[in-house]
C-alpha positions as CSV (number, residue, x, y, z in Angstrom):
1,M,14.1,-160.3,-155.2
2,K,14.2,-161.4,-151.6
3,E,10.6,-162.7,-151.7
4,A,10.5,-164.1,-155.2
5,N,10.1,-167.7,-154.1
6,Q,7.4,-167.0,-151.6
7,S,5.4,-164.7,-153.8
8,I,2.3,-166.8,-154.2
9,Q,-0.6,-167.7,-151.9
10,Q,-3.5,-170.1,-152.0
11,T,-7.2,-169.3,-152.2
12,E,-10.2,-171.4,-153.2
13,I,-11.8,-171.6,-156.6
14,Q,-15.3,-170.2,-156.2
15,N,-17.0,-172.9,-158.3
16,G,-15.2,-176.0,-157.2
17,G,-13.4,-175.6,-153.9
18,A,-10.1,-176.9,-155.4
19,P,-7.0,-175.0,-154.3
20,R,-5.6,-172.5,-156.8
21,L,-2.6,-170.2,-156.7
22,V,-3.4,-166.5,-156.9
23,P,-0.5,-164.2,-157.9
24,R,0.6,-162.1,-155.0
25,H,1.8,-159.3,-157.4
26,I,0.3,-158.6,-160.9
27,A,2.0,-156.2,-163.2
28,V,-0.2,-154.7,-166.0
29,I,0.7,-153.0,-169.3
30,P,-2.7,-151.5,-170.3
31,D,-2.4,-151.2,-174.0
32,G,-5.2,-150.3,-176.5
33,N,-6.9,-147.1,-175.1
34,R,-6.4,-145.2,-178.3
35,R,-7.5,-148.1,-180.5
36,W,-10.6,-148.6,-178.3
37,A,-11.5,-144.9,-178.7
38,K,-11.0,-145.1,-182.5
39,K,-13.2,-148.2,-182.7
40,Q,-15.9,-146.3,-180.8
41,G,-15.6,-143.2,-183.0
42,L,-14.4,-141.2,-180.0
43,P,-11.4,-138.8,-179.4
44,T,-8.2,-140.4,-178.0
45,L,-8.6,-138.9,-174.6
46,A,-11.9,-140.7,-174.2
47,G,-10.1,-144.0,-174.5
48,H,-7.7,-142.9,-171.7
49,K,-10.6,-141.9,-169.5
50,E,-12.2,-145.3,-170.0
51,G,-8.8,-146.8,-169.3
52,V,-8.7,-145.0,-165.9
53,E,-12.2,-146.3,-165.1
54,N,-11.1,-149.8,-165.9
55,F,-8.1,-149.4,-163.7
56,R,-10.5,-148.8,-160.8
57,R,-12.5,-151.9,-161.7
58,L,-9.3,-153.9,-161.9
59,L,-8.2,-152.9,-158.4
60,S,-11.6,-154.0,-157.0
61,A,-11.4,-157.3,-158.8
62,C,-7.9,-158.0,-157.7
63,A,-8.7,-157.2,-154.1
64,E,-11.6,-159.6,-154.1
65,R,-9.4,-162.4,-155.4
66,G,-6.7,-161.9,-152.8
67,V,-4.0,-160.2,-155.0
68,Q,-1.9,-158.0,-152.7
69,Y,0.0,-155.8,-155.3
70,V,-0.9,-154.4,-158.7
71,S,1.7,-152.4,-160.7
72,F,0.2,-150.4,-163.5
73,Y,2.2,-148.9,-166.4
74,A,0.3,-145.6,-166.6
75,F,2.8,-143.4,-168.5
76,S,6.3,-144.4,-169.8
77,T,9.4,-142.4,-170.4
78,E,8.8,-143.0,-174.1
79,N,5.2,-141.6,-174.0
80,W,6.6,-138.1,-173.9
81,K,7.2,-138.6,-177.7
82,R,3.5,-138.6,-178.4
83,S,1.7,-135.5,-179.5
84,E,1.7,-132.6,-177.1
85,K,-2.1,-132.6,-177.1
86,E,-2.3,-136.2,-176.0
87,V,0.5,-135.9,-173.4
88,Q,-1.1,-132.8,-171.9
89,G,-4.5,-134.4,-171.9
90,R,-3.2,-137.5,-170.1
91,M,-1.4,-135.3,-167.5
92,R,-4.7,-133.4,-166.9
93,L,-6.5,-136.7,-166.6
94,M,-4.0,-138.0,-164.0
95,L,-4.2,-134.8,-162.0
96,Q,-8.0,-135.0,-162.1
97,Y,-7.8,-138.6,-160.9
98,L,-5.5,-137.6,-158.0
99,K,-7.7,-134.8,-156.9
100,N,-10.8,-137.0,-156.9
101,F,-9.4,-140.4,-156.0
102,D,-11.7,-140.7,-153.0
103,K,-14.7,-140.5,-155.2
104,V,-13.1,-142.6,-158.0
105,M,-12.3,-145.5,-155.6
106,G,-15.6,-145.3,-153.8
107,K,-15.9,-148.1,-151.2
108,N,-12.3,-149.2,-151.8
109,K,-10.8,-145.9,-150.8
110,S,-10.0,-147.2,-147.4
111,K,-8.4,-150.4,-148.7
112,V,-6.0,-149.4,-151.4
113,R,-2.6,-148.0,-150.7
114,F,-1.2,-145.9,-153.7
115,L,2.5,-145.6,-154.6
116,V,3.9,-143.8,-157.6
117,A,7.1,-145.2,-159.3
118,G,9.1,-143.2,-161.7
119,E,11.2,-140.0,-162.1
120,R,9.0,-137.2,-160.9
121,S,11.1,-134.2,-161.7
122,L,9.6,-133.8,-165.2
123,L,6.0,-133.8,-163.8
124,S,4.3,-130.5,-163.0
125,K,4.6,-129.2,-159.4
126,E,0.8,-129.6,-159.0
127,L,1.0,-133.2,-160.1
128,Q,3.9,-133.9,-157.8
129,E,1.9,-132.4,-154.9
130,G,-1.1,-134.5,-155.8
131,I,1.0,-137.7,-155.8
132,E,2.4,-136.9,-152.4
133,I,-1.0,-136.2,-150.9
134,M,-2.5,-139.5,-152.3
135,E,0.5,-141.5,-151.0
136,R,0.3,-139.9,-147.6
137,E,-3.5,-140.3,-147.2
138,T,-3.5,-144.0,-148.2
139,A,-0.3,-145.0,-146.4
140,G,-2.3,-146.9,-143.7
141,N,-4.4,-149.0,-146.1
142,T,-3.2,-152.6,-146.3
143,D,-5.7,-154.7,-148.4
144,L,-4.0,-153.9,-151.7
145,T,-1.1,-151.8,-152.8
146,A,-1.5,-150.1,-156.2
147,V,1.8,-149.0,-157.8
148,I,1.1,-146.4,-160.6
149,C,4.1,-146.1,-162.8
150,I,4.3,-142.5,-164.2
151,N,7.3,-141.3,-166.2
152,Y,8.7,-144.7,-165.7
153,G,11.1,-146.8,-167.7
154,G,12.8,-150.0,-166.7
155,R,16.2,-148.9,-168.0
156,D,15.9,-145.5,-166.4
157,E,15.0,-147.2,-163.1
158,I,18.2,-149.4,-163.3
159,V,20.3,-146.4,-164.1
160,H,18.8,-144.5,-161.2
161,A,19.6,-147.4,-158.9
162,A,23.2,-147.7,-160.3
163,R,23.8,-144.0,-159.7
164,K,22.5,-144.3,-156.2
165,L,24.8,-147.1,-155.3
166,A,27.8,-145.4,-157.1
167,N,27.3,-142.3,-155.0
168,Q,27.4,-144.5,-151.9
169,V,30.6,-146.0,-153.1
170,A,32.1,-142.6,-153.8
171,E,31.1,-141.4,-150.3
172,G,32.8,-144.4,-148.8
173,V,29.7,-145.8,-147.2
174,L,29.6,-148.8,-149.5
175,K,32.2,-151.1,-151.1
176,P,31.8,-152.3,-154.7
177,E,32.0,-155.9,-153.5
178,D,29.0,-155.2,-151.2
179,I,26.7,-154.6,-154.2
180,T,24.4,-157.6,-154.4
181,E,21.1,-158.3,-156.2
182,D,19.2,-157.5,-153.1
183,R,21.1,-154.2,-152.5
184,L,20.4,-153.1,-156.1
185,G,16.8,-154.2,-155.8
186,D,16.5,-152.0,-152.7
187,A,17.8,-149.0,-154.7
188,L,14.9,-149.3,-157.3
189,Y,12.0,-146.9,-157.2
190,T,9.9,-149.3,-155.2
191,Q,10.8,-152.2,-152.9
192,L,8.1,-154.8,-153.4
193,P,7.9,-158.5,-154.0
194,D,8.6,-159.2,-157.7
195,P,5.6,-159.6,-160.0
196,D,4.4,-163.1,-160.4
197,L,2.3,-162.4,-163.4
198,L,2.5,-159.8,-166.2
199,I,-0.7,-159.0,-168.1
200,R,-0.5,-157.1,-171.4
201,T,-3.6,-156.3,-173.4
202,S,-4.4,-155.5,-177.1
203,G,-2.5,-158.4,-178.6
204,E,1.0,-156.9,-178.2
205,E,3.6,-159.4,-176.9
206,R,6.5,-157.4,-175.5
207,I,7.4,-155.8,-172.2
208,S,8.2,-152.3,-173.6
209,N,10.8,-151.3,-171.0
210,F,8.5,-152.2,-168.0
211,M,10.0,-153.5,-164.8
212,L,13.0,-155.1,-166.6
213,W,14.7,-156.1,-163.3
214,Q,11.6,-157.3,-161.5
215,L,10.0,-159.4,-164.3
216,A,13.0,-161.9,-164.4
217,Y,10.8,-164.8,-163.3
218,A,7.3,-163.6,-164.0
219,E,4.8,-165.5,-166.0
220,F,3.4,-163.5,-169.0
221,Y,-0.2,-163.4,-170.2
222,F,-1.0,-161.7,-173.5
223,T,-4.6,-161.1,-174.5
224,P,-6.1,-159.5,-177.7
225,A,-8.6,-157.6,-175.6
226,L,-8.1,-153.8,-175.6
227,W,-7.5,-152.4,-172.2
228,P,-10.9,-150.7,-171.7
229,E,-12.4,-154.1,-172.6
230,F,-10.4,-156.1,-170.1
231,S,-13.0,-157.7,-167.8
232,E,-13.1,-159.7,-164.6
233,E,-13.6,-162.8,-166.7
234,E,-10.4,-162.0,-168.6
235,L,-8.6,-161.5,-165.2
236,D,-9.8,-164.9,-164.1
237,R,-8.5,-166.5,-167.4
238,A,-5.2,-164.9,-166.7
239,I,-5.1,-166.4,-163.2
240,E,-6.1,-169.8,-164.6
241,T,-3.4,-169.6,-167.2
242,Y,-0.9,-168.7,-164.4
243,N,-2.1,-171.8,-162.5
244,N,-1.2,-174.0,-165.4
245,R,2.4,-172.8,-165.5
246,Q,5.2,-174.5,-163.6
247,R,7.4,-171.9,-161.8
248,R,10.8,-173.3,-161.0
249,F,12.9,-170.0,-160.6
250,G,15.7,-171.6,-162.6
251,N,15.8,-174.8,-160.4
């Protein structure tokens, strides 16, 4: 919240030299892995694997374009309702990714800082340990911060923040009148500049309980491309669309 009005930066368009605004923070809802797999005649988990690979490509592309933060909706609080086979497969895939993130990120392993947002208590001990190791080992990287949202829901995050502040009031360290937007924002899972641009793939046009607080003034870009098909060219179209919007933050 505190940095919302200063959350854009200028770079140069590669083919013309005209100034363009690059979102400082892009939030992504990567929809369509299962449909992509079905279209290819592959099992569902193959779509999620390709989705992970495309996440790696996205981080590289965003870093090259000067984006500083990417928040990625990897597994929502509602995704637990899917079949046990799919849920367990995705958990194994995430654990495999965490154990091999050096190899997966390749040349970008020394550039990307990883943070995980969401309630971790329902995750396996092994997965929690893998998250802690990845966050610790990438803490010094500054080129790009990747926020992976696992067991995350926007409403759950706001409830978590409200409980945190309520406990401080009950303990006498905070007065109710001292609760401001900034203070509530600081009680969320992550304290980052609000997203400037939300990208959702596969033709869906809703935010599905993702970053409800932080997306208050974000621009939305919806594309019919399934997530494994989302390319650098599509990313550039999203940024160009963002450039054609007028952001007034209510003024």
